[in-house]
N, C-alpha and C positions, 0 to 999 in steps of 0.2 A: 857314718864317714862318707857315705854317699851325698848326703845334704852339704857337708863341708866341701866336697869336691866341686858341687854344682856352684857354691858360692865363690870359690877360688877361681873357677871358670869365668864366672860372670864378672868378677872383680878384675881380672887380667884383661878381659875384652874391653870392658868399660875404660880401663886406665890407657890401654894401647891406642884406643879409638881417638884420644885426644889428650896425650899425657901432660900437655902444658896448660890445659884448660882447668880452672879452679873447680868448675862443676864436676868435671869427670874425677878430678883428684879426691874431692870430697865424697863423692859417690863410691869410689874404690875404697877409701878409708872406712867408710861406714859399713860398707859389705865386709870388709876384713875383721872389723870389731865383731860384727854379727857372727862371723865364721868362727871366731874365738869361742863364742856361746855354744855352737854347734859340736865344735871339736872337743870342748871339755867333755861332753857326755860320752863320746868314743873314747877319750883318753881315760876316763875313770872307770867306766864299765867294761871296757874291751882291752885297752892297751895295758892299763895298770896291773891287771892279774897276771899278765904275760911277764911284766917287768919283775913283778914279785916272785913268780915261779922260777925264773932263771936267775934271780939273786942280784938283779940290778938296783933294785930298792928294797931295803928290809923294813922301812918305817912306814906304816899305813898313814900316820899323821902328816909326813911329807906329801903324799899323794893327795890328801885332803885339802892341805893348805894350797898346793898348786890348783887343784879344782876350784878351791875358793877364790883365789886370785883372778883365774879366767872368768869366773862368774861375775866378780866385782867389775871387771874391765867391761863386760857386756852391759850390766844393769847401770853402771854409772855413766859410761861414755858413749853408747851407741846412739842414743837419742840426741844428745848435744852435737855430735858429729852429723847426725841426719838433719839437724837445724842449720848447720853451716852450709851443708850441700844445698839446702832448700833457699837461703839467703843469696847464695851465689847463683841459684837458679834464676832468681828474679832480678839479679843484678842489685841489689840491696846496697852492696858495699859502694856502689857508685851514686846511688840516689841519696842515701843517708849515711855519709862516712862516718860521722860522729856516733850515731846511734848503733851502727853496725859494729864499731869497736866495743862499745859498751856491752852490747849483747854478747860478744865473743868473749869478754872478760867474765860476764856473769856465768856464761854456760859452762866455762871450764873450772870456775872457782867452785861452783857447787858440787861437783864430783870430788873434789879435793876436801871439801867440808864433810861430806858423806863418809870419805875414807877414814876421818878421825872418829866419827860416831860409830860407824860399823867397820871394824878392822877387816880389810880385804882378806887376810888369810884365814878369818873366822867366819866368813860369809855363809858356808855350809851350815855351820851351827845356828846361825840366825834363821835360816831357810827352815830348819828342822823345828825350831823352839819358839820363834817370835811371830805373833800375828801382826804386832805393830810393824815389824820390818816389812811384811808384805803390803800393808796399808800404805805405808811411806813411799814405798818404790812404785806401787800402783798409781798414786797420785802423780808422782815425779814423772813417771815414764808416759802415762797416758795424757798428761798435761802437754808435753812436748808432742805426742802423736797428734792432738787436736789442732795445735798451733801449725805443724808442718802440713797436715791435711788441708786446713783453711788456706794457707799460703798458696799451695800447689794448684788446688781447684780454682782459687781466684786467678791465678796466672793464665788459665785458660781463657777466661773472659776478658781479661785486660790485654791479651796478645793483639798486635796491631794487624798482622798479616794472617791469611788463611793457613799459610805453611806453619806459621809459628803456633796457631791453635792446634794443628794437628800433631805437631812435635810435642807440645805441652800435655795433650791428651794422652799420647802414647806413653810418656814418661810417668804421669799420674797412674795410668793402668798397670804399669811395670812395677812400680813402687809402692804404692798405697796399700793394696791387698795384703802383700807379704808383711807389711809393717803391723796392720791392724790384727792380722790373724796371729802374730807373735804376741803383741799386747794382750789380746783376750786370753789366749790359750796359756799364757805364763802368769801374767798379773791378776787378771779378773778370777780366773778359774782357782788360783792358789789363795787369793784373798777370801774367796768364798768357800774354801775347803771343799772343792769338789774332787774328791780323790779318784774316782773312777776315769776322770778325763786329764790326770796329770800328765800322761804322755802323748796326748792328743797333738802337741806341738809337732811331732814328727812328720805329721801330714804336710807340714809347710815345704817339705821336699818337693812335693808335688806342684804346690803352688808356685814355688821359685822356678821349677822346670817349665811350667807355662810362661811365666814372665820371660825366661830365657829364650823360649821359642818365639813368643812376640816380639822380643828384641831383635832376633835373627831375621824375621820375616821383614820387620820395619827397615833393618839394614839393607835387605835387597830391593826394597821399594823406594821410599822417599829418603832413607837414611835417618840415622838417629845419633844423637850426643857425639857428632863429629864422625861416625862411622857409617860409609856408603859401600855396600858390596856390589860389584857389577862383574858379571860373567862376561868376558871378552874372548871370542874365538880367534886365534892367531896361529900361524905356521911356527909351530914349535922348533923346527928344523932351521928357521931362518936366522940370520945374524941380527936382524932388526925384530925381535920378538915382540916386545912391548916398550914403546917409546914413553919416557916419563911424560906426566900429565901436564908438566909445567908450562907448556908453551902456547897454549890456545888464547889465553887472555892476552899474551904478547902478540899472538897472531891477529887477535881481534883488534888490538890497538894499531898494529902496522897497517892493517887493511885501511883504517880510517886516514892515517897519514899518507898512504900510497895513493889514495883517492885524491887527495890535494894535490900531491906531486903530478900525478897524471893530468889534472886539469891545467896546472901551469904549463906542463910540456905540450899539450894539445893547443893552448892558446899562443905559447911561442911559435909553434909550427904554423899556425894559421897567420901570424904576423910575418912569417918568413916563407910565404908561398912560393917565390920565385926559386930561391936557393935555401933549402934546409941544411943548416950547419950540422956537420958529421956528430958533433957532440949531442945534439938534441935527438938525433937517430939513436945513438947509443942510449940515451936516457929513457927514449921511448921503449927500446927493446928490453932494458933492465926492468923497467915498470911492468911490461906485459909479463916478463919472466917471473917476478916476484908475485904478481896476482895469481898466476897459475899455481905456483908453489904454494901460496897461502890458501887458495880454494881446495888443495888436495891435502893439506895438512890439518886434519880434525883432531886437535888436542885441546886439553883444558887443564886448569889448575884451580884448587880452592884456597891456596895459600897466598895470602896478601900481606906483604910486609909494609908497615907504615913508617913514615919518617915525619912526625908531625911538627908543625911551626904555626905561628901566629899569622892567620892570612886575612887580608881585607877582602870581604865578600864580594863587594861591588867590583874591585878589580879582577877577581877570579871569573865572575860573570861576564865581564866586558871581555877578558881574553878568549872565553869560550866562544862567545859571539863574533869576535873579530876572525877567529879561525873558521867559523862556519860560513861567514860571509864570503870566503874565498871559493866556496863551491856551490852554494845554494841558489845562486842567480839573483836577479832583480825583483822576483816576484814574492819573496819571502821577506817579511819585515819583523822587527823586533821591538817589544815594548817593555822596557824595563823599570821596576819600582823597587829600588833597593838604596837605602840610605848609604851614604859614603862612610860613616863612622862605625859600621858593624865589622866586628872581626871575629874569627873563630879558630880554634887549635884544631888543625887537621893536616893531612897529607895533601899539599896542592896538587901534585902530579896526579894522584888517583882521583881526587874530587874534580880536577879539570876533565879527566876522561870520563867521568860519570856524567857530567853536564855535556860533553861532546856526544855521548851516546843518546842521552834523552833529547838533545837537539836534532840530531840525526833522525831519531824516531819520529819526532814531531814534524819534520820536513816530509819524511816518507808519508806519514798519516795524512798530511794536507796535499800530497801530490806536488810539492814544491810551489804551492800557491796559499798566501794568507799570512797571518799574523801570529807569531809565538811570543806569549807573555812570560816573563821572568820576574818573580818577586821574591823579597826575603824580609823576614822580620824575626823578632825574638819573642818566644812564648814563655813568658816569666813564670808561669804557673808549672809548665812542664820542665823548665830550665833547659830549653831546646831553641836552637836556631832552625827556622823552617825556610826552605827554598822551595818555591812552586814553579813548576815550568808546565804551561798551559799551551795546548795546540788547538787549532780550528779544524781537526780532521773529523773522522766519522766515528769517533769513540771506540771502545773495546767491547765486544760481546760479553755479557755476563758469563757465558759459559767457559771463557778463557781467564777470567780474573784469578782464579786459584791456580792456574798454571803458569802465570805470567813471569814468575821470578825463577822457575825452575830451568836448570841448564838444559840447553839445546831445544827449548820450546820456542817455536816462532810460527808466526802466521803468514809470513812473507814466503811467496813461492819463488825463490831464487836461490841457486847454489851457493851465491856469495853471502848469505845470511846465515849465521851459525846458530842463532838463538842463544847467544852467549852474553849479549849486552846487558840485558836487564838482570840476569843472574850476578853478573860481575857488579853491577851497581848495587845490589841486595848485599853482597859480600863486603863490599867497600864500606858501606853504611854500618853494617853488623860489625867489623873490625873497629870502626870508630865509636862503638858503643851507641850508635843511632839506629835508625831504620828508615826504609822507604815505604811509601804508601800511594795508592792511585785512587782517584775518583774519576769516573767516567760517565758521560751521557751519550748513549748510542745515537749516532747520527749527528752529534753536534760537536763534542769536545772531550778531551781528557787531560787531567792534571796529575803530574807526578810530584809528590811532596817528599823532600829530603830533610830528615831531622837529624841534627847534629847537637850533642850536649854542649852547653856553654860553660859548665864548670866541671 
């Protein structure tokens, strides 16, 4: 029962981490199905005798049938559901929609087929009497195990960002060892009739405990599968105990807009040096107040809600440039190479803010002097639109690359920079099922690449 409780705890944590995420959903489903397999042992060998003793159940055949059905659910369905988790894990449903649907149909037709060949309520009988049963289900489940392991390990090497690689490695470490321990201790050992090791599967409780510990450690550091635990000290007696995280991306966007308003106000004041209108003075005071408020409000949110529409990429880039030109001065130039006929399905507000962030960073990197190049093209092999933003700055030191997209990481020595811009860009692209990448040459330039799916 201890092993079952471990699994239920793990399942609940995974599901609650991001209950709308298909990856988390299928991981929780797979864990629950596996837990049925462990619970059946407790039910049959420990709970059932108590039920018989107190007269709740009189027929041993009923208990055996329940035990058999739970075993069938485990043997028939745990690996197909594990494959669903794996396919969502690599976003296969978005890359190969038709193939994904065919695989789903096959993976859940095969258990139904087996249920006709091996009656679920009689599975205990087949376990006791049929070697062919063990050979069939060894091949069935181990084949799934090989496919799942291959896909998950490959996902590490195909990840585009260091943070993605770390996440994928962690998930592989947490999931693959328990899966293979179960496959070997149940199917290989039973197929080979190594009777003295029939109960060695119980050690999987310790393997799952290690996986849970690794999961919790990861949740406290980089975060994992939508869960990031942060210890925050606060005055528990205060009415303002913990403010919702939702504001700092808004704060970050407001900071950029206030900078533009401040620039306009300052220019209007210069133009009216003799008599400054009271309205301008009010605007100036309001801007200063908002700046101080923003700088003191250190909040952030991971939730980004998209409202997608078909957007002309050239127009989007030109809008970002027009906005930037209000504040960057005459020493920053823009070189644009983007055909007018390219459109993409995206949230224009969030994508405009992404471009604003990258342009702002480029201006800072060049100390407000030089050329920012922006280009776009369609990569037909990857089915991706690629927008590239290149500056003529100092480049980014290699030691910072792995931390670049982490929240609150910044190399700028200023209280007005929160280190949220690139983290925000990363999350926006991720919500679009795309990603952001960077290539940099120290002392020369940096290029940020935005990848958005075209279908």
